[in-house]
VEXDREN-2710 file (C-alpha; in Angstrom, 1 decimal):
% VEXDREN-2710
k/r/px/py/pz
1/MET/-13.6/-15.2/42.3
2/ARG/-10.9/-13.1/43.6
3/LYS/-9.2/-10.3/41.6
4/PRO/-5.6/-10.9/40.8
5/VAL/-3.2/-9.0/43.1
6/ILE/-1.2/-6.6/41.0
7/THR/2.3/-6.6/42.3
8/GLU/5.1/-3.6/41.8
9/GLN/6.8/-6.1/39.5
10/THR/3.9/-6.5/37.3
11/GLN/3.3/-2.9/36.9
12/VAL/7.0/-2.5/35.8
13/THR/6.7/-5.0/33.1
14/SER/3.4/-3.9/31.8
15/PRO/3.3/-2.5/28.4
16/ALA/1.9/0.9/29.8
17/SER/4.3/1.3/32.3
18/THR/7.0/0.5/30.2
19/LEU/6.3/3.4/27.9
20/LYS/5.5/5.5/31.3
21/LYS/8.7/5.2/32.4
22/HIS/10.2/6.9/29.4
23/PHE/7.2/9.3/28.8
24/PRO/5.8/10.3/32.4
25/GLN/3.1/12.5/30.9
26/ILE/1.0/9.6/29.5
27/ARG/-2.2/9.3/31.5
28/THR/-3.7/6.3/33.0
29/ARG/-6.9/4.5/31.5
30/GLN/-8.9/6.0/34.5
31/GLU/-7.7/9.5/34.0
32/LEU/-8.1/9.7/30.3
33/ARG/-11.8/8.2/30.5
34/GLN/-12.9/10.6/33.3
35/MET/-11.6/13.7/31.4
36/ILE/-13.6/12.4/28.2
37/PHE/-16.5/11.7/30.6
38/ARG/-16.7/15.2/32.0
39/GLN/-16.9/16.7/28.6
40/PRO/-20.4/15.8/27.1
41/ALA/-19.1/16.5/23.2
42/LEU/-16.1/14.3/23.9
43/ASN/-18.0/11.7/25.7
44/ASP/-20.8/11.9/22.8
45/LEU/-18.1/11.3/20.3
46/PHE/-16.5/8.6/22.2
47/MET/-19.7/6.9/22.6
48/ARG/-20.4/7.0/18.9
49/TRP/-17.5/4.6/18.2
50/SER/-17.5/0.8/18.7
51/GLN/-16.4/-0.6/21.7
52/GLU/-13.4/-2.1/19.5
53/TYR/-12.5/1.5/18.6
54/GLN/-12.9/3.0/22.0
55/GLU/-10.6/0.5/23.3
56/ASP/-8.4/0.6/20.7
57/PHE/-8.2/4.9/21.5
58/LEU/-7.8/4.3/25.0
59/ASP/-4.9/1.6/24.5
60/ARG/-3.0/3.9/22.3
61/CYS/-3.2/7.1/24.5
62/THR/-2.3/5.3/27.7
63/GLY/0.6/3.4/26.3
64/LEU/-0.7/-0.2/26.2
65/LYS/0.0/0.1/22.4
66/GLY/1.8/2.9/20.6
67/MET/0.1/5.4/18.7
68/LYS/0.2/5.2/15.0
69/VAL/2.7/7.4/13.3
70/LEU/1.1/7.0/9.9
71/TYR/-2.0/8.8/10.9
72/ASP/-2.2/11.8/8.8
73/GLY/-2.3/14.1/12.1
74/ILE/0.3/12.5/13.7
75/PHE/2.6/12.4/10.8
76/LYS/2.2/15.8/9.8
77/GLU/2.7/16.8/13.9
78/ILE/5.9/15.0/13.7
79/PHE/7.3/15.7/10.5
80/ASN/6.2/19.3/10.0
81/PRO/8.6/20.7/7.5
82/GLU/7.9/24.2/8.6
83/VAL/8.8/23.2/12.4
84/ASN/11.3/20.2/11.9
85/PRO/12.6/19.8/8.5
86/GLU/15.5/17.9/9.3
87/ARG/13.2/14.8/9.9
88/LEU/11.5/14.2/6.7
89/SER/14.8/15.6/5.1
90/GLU/16.6/12.6/6.9
91/LEU/14.0/9.9/6.1
92/LEU/13.9/11.1/2.3
93/SER/17.8/11.3/2.2
94/LEU/18.2/7.8/3.4
95/LEU/15.4/6.4/1.2
96/MET/16.9/8.3/-1.8
97/GLU/20.6/7.8/-1.0
98/ARG/21.2/11.3/-1.5
99/LYS/20.9/14.7/0.3
100/ALA/17.6/15.6/0.2
101/VAL/17.0/19.0/2.1
102/ILE/13.3/20.1/2.3
103/GLN/13.1/23.8/1.3
104/THR/9.3/24.2/1.2
105/VAL/6.1/22.5/1.3
106/LEU/4.2/23.0/-2.0
107/PRO/0.3/23.2/-2.3
108/ASN/-0.8/19.7/-3.3
109/ASP/-3.1/20.6/-6.2
110/SER/-3.3/17.3/-7.7
111/VAL/-6.2/16.1/-10.0
112/ARG/-6.3/12.9/-7.8
113/LEU/-10.1/11.7/-7.7
114/GLY/-11.9/12.4/-4.6
115/ALA/-12.5/8.9/-3.9
116/GLU/-9.0/8.1/-4.1
117/SER/-7.8/11.0/-2.1
118/SER/-9.9/9.5/0.8
119/LEU/-7.9/6.4/0.6
120/LEU/-4.6/7.9/1.6
121/TYR/-3.3/8.7/5.1
122/MET/-1.5/11.3/4.0
123/ASP/-0.5/12.9/0.8
124/ILE/2.3/16.0/0.9
125/ILE/4.5/17.5/-1.8
126/VAL/7.7/19.1/-1.0
127/GLN/10.5/21.1/-2.9
128/LEU/14.1/20.2/-2.3
129/GLU/17.1/22.5/-2.0
130/ASP/18.1/21.4/-5.5
131/GLY/14.7/22.4/-6.9
132/SER/13.4/19.1/-7.4
133/LEU/10.2/17.9/-6.1
134/CYS/9.1/14.9/-3.6
135/ASN/5.4/13.5/-3.6
136/VAL/5.2/11.5/-0.3
137/GLU/2.3/9.5/0.2
138/ILE/1.0/7.0/3.0
139/GLN/-1.6/4.4/2.0
140/LYS/-3.6/2.6/4.6
141/ILE/-4.5/0.0/1.9
142/GLY/-2.5/0.1/-1.4
143/TYR/-4.6/0.6/-4.4
144/ALA/-5.0/-1.6/-7.4
145/PHE/-2.8/-0.6/-10.5
146/PRO/-0.2/1.1/-8.1
147/GLY/2.1/1.6/-11.1
148/GLN/-0.1/3.1/-13.4
149/ARG/-1.7/5.6/-10.7
150/CYS/1.7/6.9/-9.4
151/ALA/2.8/7.4/-12.9
152/CYS/-0.1/9.6/-13.8
153/TYR/0.2/11.5/-10.5
154/SER/4.0/12.0/-11.3
155/ALA/3.2/13.1/-14.9
156/ASP/0.5/15.7/-13.3
157/HIS/3.4/17.1/-10.8
158/LEU/5.8/17.2/-13.8
159/LEU/3.4/19.2/-15.9
160/ARG/2.6/21.5/-13.0
161/GLN/6.3/22.3/-12.6
162/TYR/6.7/22.9/-16.4
163/LYS/3.9/25.4/-16.0
164/ARG/4.9/27.1/-12.9
165/VAL/8.6/27.3/-14.1
166/LYS/7.8/28.6/-17.5
167/SER/5.5/31.2/-16.2
168/ILE/8.3/32.7/-13.8
169/LYS/11.1/32.2/-16.7
170/GLY/9.1/33.4/-19.5
171/ASP/11.5/33.7/-22.5
172/LYS/14.6/32.9/-20.4
173/PHE/13.0/29.4/-19.9
174/ASN/15.2/26.1/-20.7
175/TYR/14.3/22.5/-20.3
176/ARG/17.2/22.3/-17.8
177/ASP/15.1/24.2/-15.6
178/ILE/12.8/21.4/-15.0
179/LYS/14.1/19.3/-12.1
180/GLN/13.3/15.6/-10.8
181/VAL/10.1/14.5/-9.6
182/TYR/10.1/11.7/-6.9
183/THR/7.2/9.9/-5.9
184/ILE/7.5/8.1/-2.5
185/VAL/4.5/5.5/-1.4
186/PHE/4.6/3.8/1.9
187/PHE/1.9/1.1/2.2
188/GLU/0.7/0.0/5.5
189/ARG/-0.9/-2.7/3.7
190/SER/0.6/-3.5/0.2
191/PRO/-1.0/-4.7/-3.2
192/SER/-0.6/-8.4/-3.8
193/ALA/2.1/-8.0/-6.4
194/PHE/4.7/-6.7/-3.4
195/HIS/4.2/-10.2/-1.7
196/ASP/5.8/-11.9/-4.6
197/TYR/9.0/-10.4/-3.2
198/PRO/8.6/-11.2/0.6
199/GLN/12.3/-10.3/1.4
200/ASN/12.3/-6.8/-0.2
201/TRP/10.5/-3.9/1.5
202/LEU/12.1/-1.0/-0.9
203/HIS/11.4/-1.0/-4.4
204/LYS/12.8/1.6/-6.8
205/PHE/11.8/2.2/-10.0
206/CYS/13.3/4.5/-12.8
207/GLN/13.6/4.9/-16.6
208/GLN/16.7/3.1/-18.1
209/SER/17.6/2.9/-22.0
210/ASN/18.5/-0.7/-23.4
211/THR/21.6/0.5/-24.7
212/GLY/23.5/2.4/-21.9
213/LEU/22.7/5.8/-22.9
214/THR/21.8/7.9/-20.0
215/MET/19.1/10.9/-20.2
216/GLU/17.6/12.9/-17.3
217/LEU/14.0/11.5/-17.8
218/LEU/13.1/13.2/-14.7
219/GLN/10.6/10.5/-12.8
220/GLU/11.5/8.2/-10.2
221/TYR/9.5/6.1/-7.8
222/PHE/10.1/4.5/-4.5
223/PHE/7.6/2.0/-3.0
224/ILE/7.9/0.9/0.5
225/PRO/5.5/-2.0/1.6
226/LEU/5.7/-1.5/5.7
227/ASP/3.6/-4.6/6.1
228/ILE/6.6/-6.8/4.4
229/TYR/9.1/-4.8/6.5
230/ARG/7.1/-5.7/9.5
231/LYS/7.0/-9.2/8.8
232/SER/10.8/-9.2/7.8
233/MET/11.9/-7.8/11.1
234/GLU/10.2/-10.5/13.3
235/ASN/12.7/-11.5/15.8
236/LYS/15.2/-9.7/14.2
237/ALA/17.2/-6.4/15.7
238/ILE/17.2/-3.0/13.9
239/GLU/20.7/-2.8/12.3
240/ASN/20.8/0.5/10.4
241/ASP/19.3/4.0/10.2
242/LEU/16.8/3.4/7.6
243/GLU/15.6/0.4/9.3
244/ALA/15.1/2.5/12.3
245/TRP/13.0/5.0/10.8
246/LEU/10.8/2.3/9.2
247/ALA/10.5/0.7/12.7
248/PHE/9.3/4.2/14.1
249/LEU/6.8/4.5/11.2
250/SER/5.6/0.4/11.6
251/PHE/6.0/-0.6/15.1
252/THR/3.4/0.3/17.9
253/GLU/4.5/-2.5/20.2
254/PRO/5.9/-0.9/23.1
255/SER/8.9/-3.5/23.5
256/ARG/9.8/-2.5/20.0
257/MET/9.4/1.4/20.8
258/GLU/11.7/0.7/23.6
259/GLU/14.2/-1.1/21.6
260/LEU/14.2/1.9/19.2
261/ILE/14.7/4.6/21.5
262/THR/17.4/2.8/23.5
263/LYS/19.4/2.1/20.3
264/TYR/18.6/5.6/18.7
265/PRO/17.8/7.9/21.4
266/SER/17.1/10.6/18.7
267/PHE/13.5/8.9/18.5
268/LYS/12.7/9.6/21.9
269/ALA/11.8/13.2/21.1
270/MET/9.7/12.3/18.1
271/TYR/7.7/10.1/20.7
272/GLN/7.6/12.7/23.2
273/ASP/5.8/15.0/20.7
274/ILE/3.3/12.1/20.2
275/TYR/2.5/11.9/24.0
276/GLU/2.3/15.5/24.2
277/LEU/-0.1/15.9/21.5
278/CYS/-2.3/13.1/23.4
279/LEU/-2.7/15.5/26.1
280/ASN/-4.9/17.4/24.0
281/THR/-7.7/15.0/24.3
282/GLU/-10.1/17.0/22.1
283/LYS/-7.6/17.3/19.1
284/VAL/-6.5/13.7/19.3
285/MET/-10.0/12.4/19.6
286/SER/-10.8/14.3/16.5
287/MET/-8.0/13.0/14.6
288/TYR/-8.6/9.6/15.5
289/SER/-12.2/10.0/14.6
290/LYS/-11.1/11.3/11.3
291/GLU/-9.0/8.4/10.9
292/LEU/-11.8/6.0/11.5
293/GLU/-13.7/7.8/8.4
294/ILE/-10.8/7.3/6.1
295/LEU/-10.5/3.7/7.4
296/ASP/-14.1/2.9/6.5
297/ARG/-13.7/4.5/3.1
298/ASN/-10.5/2.7/2.6
299/THR/-12.4/-0.8/3.4
300/VAL/-15.3/0.1/0.8
301/MET/-12.8/1.2/-1.9
302/TYR/-10.6/-1.8/-1.2
303/MET/-13.4/-4.3/-1.5
304/ILE/-14.5/-2.6/-4.8
305/ASP/-11.0/-2.8/-6.0
306/GLU/-10.7/-6.4/-5.0
307/MET/-14.1/-7.2/-6.6
308/GLN/-13.2/-5.4/-9.7
309/GLU/-10.0/-7.7/-9.8
310/GLN/-12.0/-10.6/-9.4
311/ILE/-14.6/-9.5/-11.9
312/ASP/-11.9/-9.0/-14.5
313/THR/-10.2/-12.5/-13.4
314/SER/-13.4/-14.1/-13.7
315/LYS/-14.1/-12.8/-17.3
316/LYS/-10.6/-13.7/-18.5
317/ILE/-11.2/-17.2/-17.3
318/ILE/-14.7/-17.4/-18.9
319/ALA/-12.9/-16.1/-22.2
320/GLU/-10.4/-18.8/-22.0
321/GLN/-12.8/-21.2/-21.2
322/LYS/-14.9/-20.2/-24.3
323/GLN/-12.0/-20.3/-26.4
324/ALA/-11.0/-23.8/-25.3
325/ILE/-14.7/-24.9/-25.7
326/ASP/-14.6/-23.5/-29.3
327/GLY/-11.6/-25.1/-29.9
328/GLN/-13.1/-28.5/-28.6
329/ARG/-16.0/-27.9/-30.7
330/LEU/-13.9/-27.3/-34.0
331/ALA/-12.0/-30.3/-33.1
332/ILE/-15.2/-32.3/-32.5
333/ASN/-16.8/-30.9/-36.0
334/GLU/-13.4/-32.2/-37.9
335/GLN/-13.6/-35.4/-36.0
336/GLN/-17.3/-35.8/-37.1
337/GLN/-16.5/-34.8/-40.6
338/THR/-13.6/-37.5/-40.7
339/MET/-15.7/-40.3/-39.3
340/ALA/-18.4/-39.3/-41.8
341/GLN/-15.8/-39.4/-44.4
342/GLN/-14.3/-42.7/-43.1
343/LYS/-17.9/-44.0/-42.7
344/GLN/-18.7/-43.2/-46.5
345/GLU/-15.3/-44.8/-47.6
346/LEU/-16.2/-47.9/-45.4
347/GLN/-19.8/-48.1/-47.1
348/GLU/-18.1/-47.8/-50.6
349/LYS/-15.9/-50.7/-50.0
350/GLU/-18.9/-52.6/-48.4
351/ARG/-20.5/-52.1/-51.8
352/GLU/-17.4/-53.0/-53.8
353/ILE/-17.0/-56.1/-51.7
354/ALA/-20.5/-57.1/-52.3
355/ALA/-20.1/-56.6/-56.2
356/LEU/-17.2/-58.8/-56.0
357/LYS/-18.8/-61.3/-54.0
358/ALA/-21.7/-61.4/-56.7
359/GLN/-19.3/-61.6/-59.5
360/LEU/-17.7/-64.5/-57.8
361/ALA/-21.0/-66.1/-57.1
362/ALA/-21.8/-65.9/-60.8
363/ALA/-18.6/-67.2/-62.0
364/LYS/-19.2/-70.4/-59.8
365/ALA/-22.6/-70.7/-61.3
366/HIS/-21.3/-71.1/-64.6
367/GLN/-18.6/-73.7/-64.1
368/PRO/-19.3/-77.1/-65.4
END
């Protein structure tokens, strides 16, 4: 069979050449494979991956597919607040609909369980210019019970802020010194509850009274299901700055990436940083390998969560069925008692009828 002829036009319209047109530093598949092959340690790591992941890695580094911005190493490289604080500040400002200027990155000493921390793509906490805290998470697969978990970690950050500020202020401490704690969670694959709202890809939560009385209760939550965002944007153009940022986080199709940098040129510098990073083969392979490990743990933990949810659902169904059966048994017992009573009454009536018949027969016998 003859090999297909690759024309100049097909090269221009191929996904890889589409991105290479904007980012000339992107290497060809052959160049990248040869570079890996020449370094035994990298080749050994590459060969330990499944063929599926080998192809995926080559596709992403050579522009056939975009590199996932959500990867911890990529996200921190692009949004590093110490290098480019304006990037994360702009994204947070759009989400929170208020000015959010990052002042510093705080050590994340959360009490999050080890198994749970392995489920995260990324978890970073920053202090904003006004003193408020913002915890940004990216979850590969959404946890079960997302509300309860986020409330616990928000409370943990609030308590740690209280202890830190009180230790600094000492006798001059006042509760007004405690600032807002924002929890922002991006889901690459969101929990099932979010899919009951297929048109909504931004959910905001805050505490509110039933009377209209306002108080600063300090905790707010933002949930962004990126899978729902992606689906809602099918065959739809990007229309505003927030949609553009979420497209940057979500889309890896070269056509959508080109659409983004054409309409919003500021994103080209961020893609440029990604493909500069891809030139460091050892670093990007190490990062990719780490993400594969997280993916494996994610899948296991997600399966555990799903199975536990199925077990809980089954227990509930069994309990309901048992209750229904017990109710049916009670109804049957009542019916049996009613039938026994009716049978007894019937027997008594039959005896009465027999007695009346005997009296009638005796009376007829004495008639002349």
